[in-house]
N, C-alpha and C positions, 0 to 999 in steps of 0.2 A: 431563601427557597433553590432548590435542587433541580434540574433539569434531569424527563426520566434514560433509564440509560435502555439508548439504541436498540430498535427491536431489527431479530433477523433479515428481516424486511425493507425494516429503512437499509440498510447496512448492501444487502445485495443491490436495492435505487440506487443507491452514490458508489456503491464498488465497481457492479457490472459483474459482466464474468470473467473480468480477469484474474481477479481474489478465486482460490481455491475455497473448500470447504471447511478447512482445518483452519488456513489464518484469517475465513471469516468470525470462526467459533472461537480464536483468541483473542480475535477484536472486542468479540460479543462480551469474553468473560470479563475483559480491563475495563466494565463498567464505565466507561466514556458515552457521554450524552453523544445522542446525531451532532450535534456542533462541535465537540470536539476530534470526531471522524474525520467530519471534512475540514477542519482546519489540518489536523494530519496527513489531509491528501494533497492541500495546498502546498501544504511546507514540501513533501513528498518530491509532486508535481515539478514544481519552482526549483528545487536543485535539480531536477533531474534535464534542463534546462540553463542550467548555470543560476537560478537566480539566488537571494538570499530572503527569506522572509524575516518580520523580528522572531523574539526565543517564543518559546511555544505556551502556554499561558496556564497548563496544569501538566502534571506532572503521565497524566491519562494519555494526552495526548501524544506525550512525546513513546506510553508505553501502545500507541498503536501507532505509530510513526516508523518506530523500531520492525512491528510487523507487516506494515506494509513494503520499509527497505525489501526484510528479507523473503517475503513470497512474492513480490513482483522484480525485480535484480535478480533473482534466479530463473524465472521465468527467460525476461530479458537472455541473462548469459546465455540457457538454452537454446537459446532462437539465432543470437547470433552465430555461438560455434557448428549446431547443424549450418547458412547460409555459408559460410566462411566453407565450412565442408566438402559443400555443396560444391564450391568454385575451383577447389581442387581437386575433387575426384576424377582422377586419370589420366592427372598432370605431373604425378609424382613418377 
């Protein structure tokens, strides 16, 4: 029996406000179930701290993982750039 596709409410509960609506819709349209999204999130978070989890159990997990990377890492880059910029304002 196949698990049901994760609902928008489940995705928002799992991913919180750190992910934008466009990325949330991309994840929802992947057809991933809640467990697959949770697995992708665990992989993403582990990689952020230098850990590596076992290979993904499905192509849907890989798809969701790619969306998380695109969405969350670009936000981190913007925040980092803004912080670094604020450190050098007026010093040049």
